[in-house]
OpenMM code with the backbone's topology and positions (N, CA, C; nanometers):
from openmm import Vec3, app, unit

residues = "MET SER THR GLU LYS LYS GLU MET THR PHE GLU GLN SER MET ASP ARG LEU GLU THR ILE VAL ARG MET LEU GLU SER ASN GLU GLN PRO LEU ASP GLU THR ILE LYS LEU PHE GLU GLU GLY LEU LYS LEU VAL ARG ASN CYS ASP GLU THR LEU LYS THR PHE GLU LYS GLN VAL ASN ASP LEU VAL ALA LYS ASN GLY GLY GLU ASP GLU ALA VAL".split()
positions = [
    Vec3(2.7104, -0.2101, 0.4384),
    Vec3(2.6018, -0.1180, 0.4084),
    Vec3(2.4873, -0.1950, 0.3438),
    Vec3(2.3683, -0.1813, 0.3974),
    Vec3(2.2517, -0.2542, 0.3483),
    Vec3(2.1949, -0.1861, 0.2246),
    Vec3(2.1543, -0.2668, 0.1271),
    Vec3(2.0957, -0.2121, 0.0045),
    Vec3(1.9437, -0.2106, 0.0118),
    Vec3(1.8869, -0.2627, 0.1229),
    Vec3(1.7416, -0.2661, 0.1366),
    Vec3(1.6892, -0.1257, 0.1617),
    Vec3(1.5767, -0.0942, 0.0965),
    Vec3(1.5110, 0.0332, 0.1200),
    Vec3(1.4263, 0.0220, 0.2450),
    Vec3(1.4168, 0.1327, 0.3175),
    Vec3(1.3292, 0.1363, 0.4341),
    Vec3(1.1851, 0.1234, 0.3852),
    Vec3(1.1103, 0.0375, 0.4500),
    Vec3(0.9719, 0.0150, 0.4097),
    Vec3(0.8888, 0.1398, 0.4393),
    Vec3(0.8080, 0.1783, 0.3417),
    Vec3(0.7235, 0.2963, 0.3565),
    Vec3(0.5975, 0.2617, 0.4339),
    Vec3(0.5421, 0.3624, 0.4999),
    Vec3(0.4132, 0.3442, 0.5643),
    Vec3(0.3066, 0.3372, 0.4553),
    Vec3(0.1870, 0.2959, 0.4949),
    Vec3(0.0759, 0.2900, 0.4011),
    Vec3(0.0512, 0.4283, 0.3410),
    Vec3(0.0517, 0.5294, 0.4254),
    Vec3(0.0261, 0.6660, 0.3801),
    Vec3(0.1338, 0.7142, 0.2833),
    Vec3(0.2590, 0.6828, 0.3135),
    Vec3(0.3684, 0.7209, 0.2233),
    Vec3(0.3540, 0.6504, 0.0887),
    Vec3(0.3157, 0.5245, 0.0926),
    Vec3(0.2961, 0.4492, -0.0321),
    Vec3(0.1836, 0.5100, -0.1150),
    Vec3(0.0749, 0.5472, -0.0504),
    Vec3(-0.0373, 0.6082, -0.1224),
    Vec3(0.0037, 0.7431, -0.1820),
    Vec3(0.0791, 0.8212, -0.1069),
    Vec3(0.1272, 0.9501, -0.1583),
    Vec3(0.2159, 0.9293, -0.2808),
    Vec3(0.3048, 0.8302, -0.2721),
    Vec3(0.3934, 0.8016, -0.3856),
    Vec3(0.3124, 0.7533, -0.5052),
    Vec3(0.2116, 0.6714, -0.4814),
    Vec3(0.1250, 0.6249, -0.5901),
    Vec3(0.0559, 0.7425, -0.6592),
    Vec3(0.0067, 0.8372, -0.5806),
    Vec3(-0.0573, 0.9554, -0.6383),
    Vec3(0.0410, 1.0332, -0.7256),
    Vec3(0.1641, 1.0455, -0.6793),
    Vec3(0.2675, 1.1145, -0.7575),
    Vec3(0.2943, 1.0412, -0.8879),
    Vec3(0.3064, 0.9086, -0.8791),
    Vec3(0.3328, 0.8281, -0.9983),
    Vec3(0.2185, 0.8419, -1.0988),
    Vec3(0.0946, 0.8373, -1.0502),
    Vec3(-0.0206, 0.8505, -1.1398),
    Vec3(-0.0171, 0.9855, -1.2114),
    Vec3(0.0108, 1.0922, -1.1359),
    Vec3(0.0188, 1.2250, -1.1987),
    Vec3(0.1283, 1.2291, -1.3055),
    Vec3(0.2421, 1.1682, -1.2740),
    Vec3(0.3535, 1.1674, -1.3694),
    Vec3(0.3173, 1.0882, -1.4945),
    Vec3(0.2512, 0.9740, -1.4755),
    Vec3(0.2121, 0.8917, -1.5901),
    Vec3(0.1051, 0.9616, -1.6733),
    Vec3(0.0121, 1.0271, -1.6063),
    Vec3(-0.0938, 1.0981, -1.6778),
    Vec3(-0.0398, 1.2165, -1.7583),
    Vec3(0.0683, 1.2767, -1.7106),
    Vec3(0.1258, 1.3907, -1.7819),
    Vec3(0.1917, 1.3475, -1.9122),
    Vec3(0.2295, 1.2205, -1.9202),
    Vec3(0.2899, 1.1641, -2.0414),
    Vec3(0.4116, 1.2430, -2.0880),
    Vec3(0.4894, 1.2941, -1.9921),
    Vec3(0.6066, 1.3750, -2.0258),
    Vec3(0.7383, 1.3002, -2.0072),
    Vec3(0.7332, 1.1789, -1.9526),
    Vec3(0.8549, 1.1021, -1.9297),
    Vec3(0.8887, 1.0197, -2.0524),
    Vec3(1.0184, 0.9926, -2.0712),
    Vec3(1.0569, 0.9003, -2.1779),
    Vec3(1.0001, 0.7611, -2.1477),
    Vec3(0.9887, 0.6792, -2.2499),
    Vec3(0.9275, 0.5470, -2.2371),
    Vec3(0.9942, 0.4625, -2.1292),
    Vec3(1.1271, 0.4635, -2.1225),
    Vec3(1.1943, 0.3810, -2.0223),
    Vec3(1.1608, 0.4271, -1.8804),
    Vec3(1.1480, 0.5563, -1.8583),
    Vec3(1.1084, 0.6077, -1.7266),
    Vec3(0.9630, 0.5738, -1.6969),
    Vec3(0.8782, 0.5782, -1.7982),
    Vec3(0.7374, 0.5433, -1.7820),
    Vec3(0.7238, 0.3987, -1.7361),
    Vec3(0.8002, 0.3098, -1.7956),
    Vec3(0.7968, 0.1679, -1.7578),
    Vec3(0.8432, 0.1513, -1.6131),
    Vec3(0.9487, 0.2207, -1.5749),
    Vec3(0.9987, 0.2117, -1.4368),
    Vec3(0.8950, 0.2631, -1.3384),
    Vec3(0.8301, 0.3739, -1.3709),
    Vec3(0.7261, 0.4284, -1.2835),
    Vec3(0.6085, 0.3315, -1.2717),
    Vec3(0.5691, 0.2737, -1.3839),
    Vec3(0.4582, 0.1783, -1.3838),
    Vec3(0.4923, 0.0581, -1.2963),
    Vec3(0.6139, 0.0073, -1.3099),
    Vec3(0.6572, -0.1070, -1.2292),
    Vec3(0.6580, -0.0715, -1.0808),
    Vec3(0.7098, 0.0461, -1.0472),
    Vec3(0.7104, 0.0903, -0.9076),
    Vec3(0.5666, 0.1006, -0.8551),
    Vec3(0.4782, 0.1551, -0.9375),
    Vec3(0.3382, 0.1678, -0.8984),
    Vec3(0.2734, 0.0338, -0.8709),
    Vec3(0.3011, -0.0644, -0.9551),
    Vec3(0.2452, -0.1984, -0.9332),
    Vec3(0.2931, -0.2582, -0.8012),
    Vec3(0.4207, -0.2401, -0.7706),
    Vec3(0.4741, -0.2910, -0.6438),
    Vec3(0.4070, -0.2214, -0.5259),
    Vec3(0.3884, -0.0907, -0.5373),
    Vec3(0.3231, -0.0162, -0.4293),
    Vec3(0.1790, -0.0624, -0.4106),
    Vec3(0.1082, -0.0871, -0.5208),
    Vec3(-0.0306, -0.1343, -0.5122),
    Vec3(-0.0353, -0.2690, -0.4411),
    Vec3(0.0551, -0.3590, -0.4769),
    Vec3(0.0587, -0.4909, -0.4120),
    Vec3(0.0851, -0.4765, -0.2622),
    Vec3(0.1820, -0.3911, -0.2270),
    Vec3(0.2151, -0.3722, -0.0859),
    Vec3(0.0982, -0.3098, -0.0093),
    Vec3(0.0317, -0.2122, -0.0699),
    Vec3(-0.0843, -0.1492, -0.0052),
    Vec3(-0.1962, -0.2500, 0.0131),
    Vec3(-0.2184, -0.3340, -0.0867),
    Vec3(-0.3228, -0.4362, -0.0778),
    Vec3(-0.2930, -0.5334, 0.0362),
    Vec3(-0.1679, -0.5764, 0.0477),
    Vec3(-0.1295, -0.6668, 0.1563),
    Vec3(-0.1489, -0.5994, 0.2916),
    Vec3(-0.1118, -0.4723, 0.3006),
    Vec3(-0.1276, -0.3982, 0.4256),
    Vec3(-0.2746, -0.3872, 0.4634),
    Vec3(-0.3590, -0.3536, 0.3660),
    Vec3(-0.5019, -0.3422, 0.3929),
    Vec3(-0.5620, -0.4751, 0.4375),
    Vec3(-0.5195, -0.5836, 0.3752),
    Vec3(-0.5699, -0.7160, 0.4143),
    Vec3(-0.5280, -0.7496, 0.5576),
    Vec3(-0.4056, -0.7126, 0.5936),
    Vec3(-0.3577, -0.7358, 0.7297),
    Vec3(-0.4398, -0.6551, 0.8295),
    Vec3(-0.4633, -0.5269, 0.7977),
    Vec3(-0.5438, -0.4427, 0.8858),
    Vec3(-0.6863, -0.4945, 0.8968),
    Vec3(-0.7422, -0.5398, 0.7857),
    Vec3(-0.8787, -0.5925, 0.7860),
    Vec3(-0.8883, -0.7143, 0.8772),
    Vec3(-0.7888, -0.8020, 0.8698),
    Vec3(-0.7876, -0.9208, 0.9556),
    Vec3(-0.7780, -0.8800, 1.1019),
    Vec3(-0.6929, -0.7814, 1.1316),
    Vec3(-0.6797, -0.7360, 1.2701),
    Vec3(-0.8120, -0.6795, 1.3219),
    Vec3(-0.8785, -0.5991, 1.2403),
    Vec3(-1.0075, -0.5411, 1.2801),
    Vec3(-1.1105, -0.6518, 1.3005),
    Vec3(-1.1167, -0.7460, 1.2075),
    Vec3(-1.2115, -0.8568, 1.2206),
    Vec3(-1.1850, -0.9389, 1.3468),
    Vec3(-1.0564, -0.9627, 1.3761),
    Vec3(-1.0205, -1.0368, 1.4969),
    Vec3(-1.0635, -0.9605, 1.6222),
    Vec3(-1.0416, -0.8293, 1.6221),
    Vec3(-1.0811, -0.7473, 1.7372),
    Vec3(-1.2324, -0.7460, 1.7554),
    Vec3(-1.3042, -0.7325, 1.6453),
    Vec3(-1.4504, -0.7325, 1.6523),
    Vec3(-1.5009, -0.8664, 1.7026),
    Vec3(-1.4447, -0.9737, 1.6508),
    Vec3(-1.4878, -1.1085, 1.6928),
    Vec3(-1.4573, -1.1293, 1.8410),
    Vec3(-1.3400, -1.0870, 1.8826),
    Vec3(-1.3003, -1.1029, 2.0224),
    Vec3(-1.3907, -1.0199, 2.1134),
    Vec3(-1.4117, -0.8965, 2.0783),
    Vec3(-1.4930, -0.8079, 2.1604),
    Vec3(-1.6406, -0.8432, 2.1493),
    Vec3(-1.6837, -0.8853, 2.0328),
    Vec3(-1.8227, -0.9275, 2.0170),
    Vec3(-1.8519, -1.0501, 2.0986),
    Vec3(-1.7583, -1.1426, 2.1041),
    Vec3(-1.7744, -1.2654, 2.1822),
    Vec3(-1.7830, -1.2364, 2.3302),
    Vec3(-1.7040, -1.1408, 2.3790),
    Vec3(-1.7071, -1.1038, 2.5199),
    Vec3(-1.8392, -1.0363, 2.5557),
    Vec3(-1.8905, -0.9514, 2.4636),
    Vec3(-2.0173, -0.8829, 2.4893),
    Vec3(-2.1334, -0.9813, 2.4990),
    Vec3(-2.1304, -1.0866, 2.4184),
    Vec3(-2.2387, -1.1857, 2.4197),
    Vec3(-2.2392, -1.2640, 2.5503),
    Vec3(-2.1196, -1.2832, 2.6070),
    Vec3(-2.1088, -1.3605, 2.7310),
    Vec3(-2.1561, -1.2810, 2.8507),
    Vec3(-2.1578, -1.1502, 2.8398),
    Vec3(-2.1958, -1.0657, 2.9547),
    Vec3(-2.3409, -1.0610, 2.9744),
] * unit.nanometer
topology = app.Topology()
chain = topology.addChain("A")
for resn in residues:
    res = topology.addResidue(resn, chain)
    for name in ("N", "CA", "C"):
        topology.addAtom(name, app.Element.getBySymbol(name[0]), res)
């Protein structure tokens, strides 16, 4: 049995981040839970940032490729 969690989509990660922010803002969790939520949030932010950078590179590559073809025509 694998202990790895299924990777969330970008949208799922953003939804979870919004939930975590609301929970942290409510200040109703015990300190140990607050730390765990904060840590989870940081990991989600890093993953979202990496995903966005990957998408940005893909878009830039597509634009460069398509822009180059248009100039040749």
